[in-house]
C-alpha positions in Angstrom: -163.2 -7.4 -105.6 -163.5 -10.7 -104.0 -160.6 -12.9 -103.2 -161.6 -15.5 -105.8 -161.7 -12.8 -108.5 -158.4 -11.5 -107.5 -156.8 -14.9 -107.6 -158.3 -15.5 -111.0 -156.9 -12.2 -112.3 -153.4 -13.0 -110.9 -153.4 -16.5 -112.4 -154.6 -15.2 -115.8 -151.9 -12.6 -115.7 -149.2 -15.2 -115.0 -150.5 -17.5 -117.8 -150.5 -14.5 -120.2 -147.0 -13.6 -119.4 -145.8 -17.2 -119.7 -147.5 -17.6 -123.1 -146.2 -14.3 -124.4 -142.7 -15.2 -123.3 -142.4 -18.8 -124.3 -145.0 -19.6 -126.9 -144.9 -16.5 -129.2 -142.0 -16.3 -131.7 -139.5 -13.5 -131.3 -138.4 -11.3 -134.1 -134.7 -11.4 -135.1 -134.7 -7.6 -135.8 -134.5 -5.1 -132.9 -137.6 -3.1 -132.2 -135.7 0.1 -132.5 -132.9 0.3 -135.0 -130.6 3.2 -134.9 -128.7 3.9 -138.0 -125.0 5.0 -137.6 -122.2 5.2 -140.1 -120.7 7.4 -142.7 -124.0 8.7 -144.0 -124.6 10.6 -140.8 -127.3 8.2 -139.5 -130.2 10.3 -140.7 -132.3 11.4 -143.6 -131.8 14.7 -145.3 -134.6 17.0 -143.9 -135.3 18.5 -147.4 -135.8 15.0 -148.9 -138.0 13.9 -146.0 -140.2 17.0 -146.4 -140.4 16.5 -150.1 -141.5 12.9 -149.7 -144.1 14.0 -147.1 -145.5 16.7 -149.4 -145.9 14.2 -152.2 -148.7 12.5 -150.2 -150.3 15.6 -148.7 -150.7 18.0 -151.7 -153.9 17.7 -153.7 -153.6 16.8 -157.4 -153.8 19.6 -159.9 -157.0 19.5 -162.1 -156.6 18.1 -165.6 -157.3 20.8 -168.2 
């Protein structure tokens, strides 16, 4: 890689980081939300499995 190409890559990286940091709006919600509280902070495993099976089971044939 030539020196000119390396300088171009470094400048493009600096510009990309600056645009990403200053120009793009930030979300007000955290990226990872951890639930805590009286409900135990989690979902009942049986309910979660039931919900998952709702979308994975094939439909029964109509008689």
